[in-house]
N, C-alpha and C positions, 0 to 999 in steps of 0.2 A: 678794553678786553684784550688779553694777550693773543698774539698770532697763533693760529692753530698749526702752523708749520707746513712744510712742503713735502712731507714724506708720503709714502705710498698708501698709508692707511686710508681706507675709503671713508669719506664723509659724504653726507647726502643733503640735498636741498631740493626744493620743487616749488612750482607754482600751482595753486589750487583755484578752482572756480568752475562756473557753469554758465555758458559754454566756455571751453578752454582751448579747443583745437587751434584757434587762431593766434594764440599767445606767442609773442616774440621773446618772452622772457628766457626760455631755454637757450635760444641763440645768443642772447646777450650775456647770460651768466656763464655758459660754457666757454665763450670766447674769453671772458675775464679769467676763468680758471686756467685756460691754456697760457694766457699772457703772464699770469702770476706764478706759473710753474706748479700749480696744484694738480698734479697728475692723477691723484687718487680721488678727486672730487667728482661727484655725479650730480647732475641737475635734471629733473624730470618734470613732466606736467601730469596732473591728475584731475579728472572730471569729478568734482565734489560739490554737492549742493548743501544748503543749510542743514537739512535733516541728517546728512551723512557725515558732517564735520566732526562731531564728538567721537564717533566710532573710528574715524580716520586717525584722530589724535591718539587713540588707544593703541594703534599699531606702531607708533613711532618709537624706535629704540635709541640707544645712546650714540649711534652713528649719525644721527640727524643734527645738522647745524642750524637750519632755518627754513622758513617758508615765505614765499611771496603769495599774497592773497589778492584776488580780484573779485568782481561781483559774482554772487551776492553774499560774500563771506566777510566783508570788512567790518561789519557790525556784529555779525553772528559769532565771531571768534572771541569777542571780548570776555564773555563769562568763562572761557576755557583758559584764560591767562593768569599768571601770578602777578604781573605788573604791566601797566600801560604807561607809555611816556606822556608827558604833558602835551606834546604836539598832537598825538593821536587822540588823547582825551578831549582836546579842544573841539574836535569835530565828530567825536564818537566813531572813528573809523581807523582801523588797523590794516595796513597793507603789508606789514613786515613782522614776522615772528622770529626771534632769535632764541635758540636753546642754549643755556649756559652750561658750563661744565658740571655744575652741581644740580642740573636738571630743571632749573627754573625756565618758565616760558615768558619772555619779555616781548610786548607788543609795541610797535612804533608805526609812524606814518611818514614815509619818505616822499609821498606825493607833494606835500606842502613845501618842504625845502627844495624838492625837485623843480617845482614851478619857479621858485625864486631864482634858483641856479640857472635854469634855462633862459629866463628873462635877462639875467645878468650877463650871460654869455653873448647875448645880442645887444648889449649896451644899455639895457633898461634896468636901472638900479632903483629909481624912485619916480613916481608919477604923482601929480597933484590930484587927479581924479581918475576914475576908471568906470568901465561898464562890463557887466557879465550877462551873457546871453544864455538863458536856461537857469534852472534852479534844482537840478537833481543832486546826486551824491557828489559828483565832481565839482559842482558849483560851490559846495560848502568848503572844499579844499582850496578852491580858487579864492574864496573870500578870506580864508585864513592866511593864504599867501599874501594877498593884498593888504592885510592888516599889518604886514611887516614893511611894506614899501609905499603905501598910499595913505597919507594922512587926511586926505580930503574925502569927498562924497563918492560912494560907489553906487551906481545905478544898476539894478538887477531887473532884467526883463523876463517876465514869467507869463504863463498861460492860465494859471488857476489860482484862486484865492488860497487853496490849501498850500500850494507851493510858496506863495507869498508869505503866509504865516510862518512857514518853516524858515525861510530866509530871514525874516525879522527876528526869530529866536536865535539863529546863528549870529546875526549881527550884534544882538545884545550880549550874547555870551562872549563874542570876540572883541567887544567894545569898539565897533567900527560904525561909521555913519553910512547907512544904507537908505536909498530911495527906491521903492518898489514901483516898477512901471509895467504897463500892459504890453504884451507881446505885439499887439497891433502897431505899436509905436517903435518897434525895434530898430527901424532904420535910423532913428535918432542916436542910437548907441554908437553908430559908426563914426561919429565925430569926436568921440572921447580920446584922450591921449593914449589910452590902452584899452583894447577890447579883448575880453577873454570869452571865446565861444566854447560852451560845454555841452552842446546839443548833439544828438545822434546824427548820423550821415543823412544828408539831404535836407535837413530842417532849415539851414541858413541859405540854401541855394537861391531862393527868391530875393535875398538881401543883396546879392552880388551886384545887381544893377544900381543899387543905391550907394555904393562906395564913393566917398567924396574924392575930388580930383587930387587932393593932397592928404591922403590918410596918414595917420601916425603909426601905431603899432597894433598888430593883431596876434593873439595867441589862440590858435585853433587846436583843441586837444585831440582831434582826430589825426590818424596817420595812414589809414587804409579804408577807402581809397584816398590818395593824395596826388595833387592838391585838391581841396574842396573848391567849389565854384567861388566861394567867398575869398579864400586864400589866393586863388589864381588872379582874380580881379584886383585884389589888394596889392599883390606883388607887381602886377602890370602897371599900377599907378604909382609905384615907387615906395610903397609903405613897407615897414619892417614886418616880417612874418616869422613867428615862432611856431613850430609844428608839434603835433603830439608825439612824434618820434623823439624830438628834443627832450620832452618831459619824460618819456619812457626810459631813455638812456640815463638821464640824470638821476631819476629815482632808483634805477637799477644799480648805478654806481654806488649809491649810499647803501643799498641792500648788500651788495657784495662786500663792502668794507665792514659792515656790521657782522655779517655771517662768518667771514674768514678772519677778521682781525687784521687784515692787510690793507694798507693805503699808501698811495692813491690807487684806486681801481683804474683800469685802462680805458678811459672815456673814449678816446678816438677810435681805438680798435673795436670797442663795443658798438659805437655808432656805425662804423663801416660795415660791420657784420649785420646789423639791423637793416641797413640800406640794401645790402645784397639780398637778404632774405625777402624783403618786400619786392624787389625787382624781379625775383624768381616766381612770385605768385601769379 
């Protein structure tokens, strides 16, 4: 996609979701615009739920460059799009919409390559096996990311048979080897070469006391509050820890590059801006 230029013509982008007030996306994207010299670009946040999404799309004019989407909109947006990338289709989740100059709406998923990039930044390029804690929407993206770097078995620790069935479907679709395990045995996950925790705040706190003396790598998708009890114990024992902020920044970098047509996006400046914003909360 050609660069949209650095002139003063206002272009717009925003993050949508519900709830949305906590989102760091405006901080990250505005920092990128400043660093890239995009003085006329505006990035906002809007509280939009599934029912309100179609009407919101109807209000968008030609000045709009793109949208970031968070829960609960990642699947609801798909019928409103003209095209969906193979990556997004693999997990039926779109977190990025780019509006082309001819008015088309293109959906993509930057969470999946964002996970891979965040792991790579910490020196984790391939693992023989892995474990996922949780089986919600983020877990499917984690599974898709692992399909790129983990040729071996992926153990997924779940609380319900319904979630287990969903993960089996994703595994078949992504052509990965998955073993479903009960959440009651989740402490066994901590011995894996890579553990990806996709659970809400507080859920893994009880597992912190079970961290092995020489843990390998933990990717905890949370970033506020940070560190989680599990991440703090993991780090104290010398294990590698990748945070949700790492993921947030890497997926935002890809969004900025797609929406503006300019690359590379300023990863370090965006991360520092995110860290400052979290410290001020």
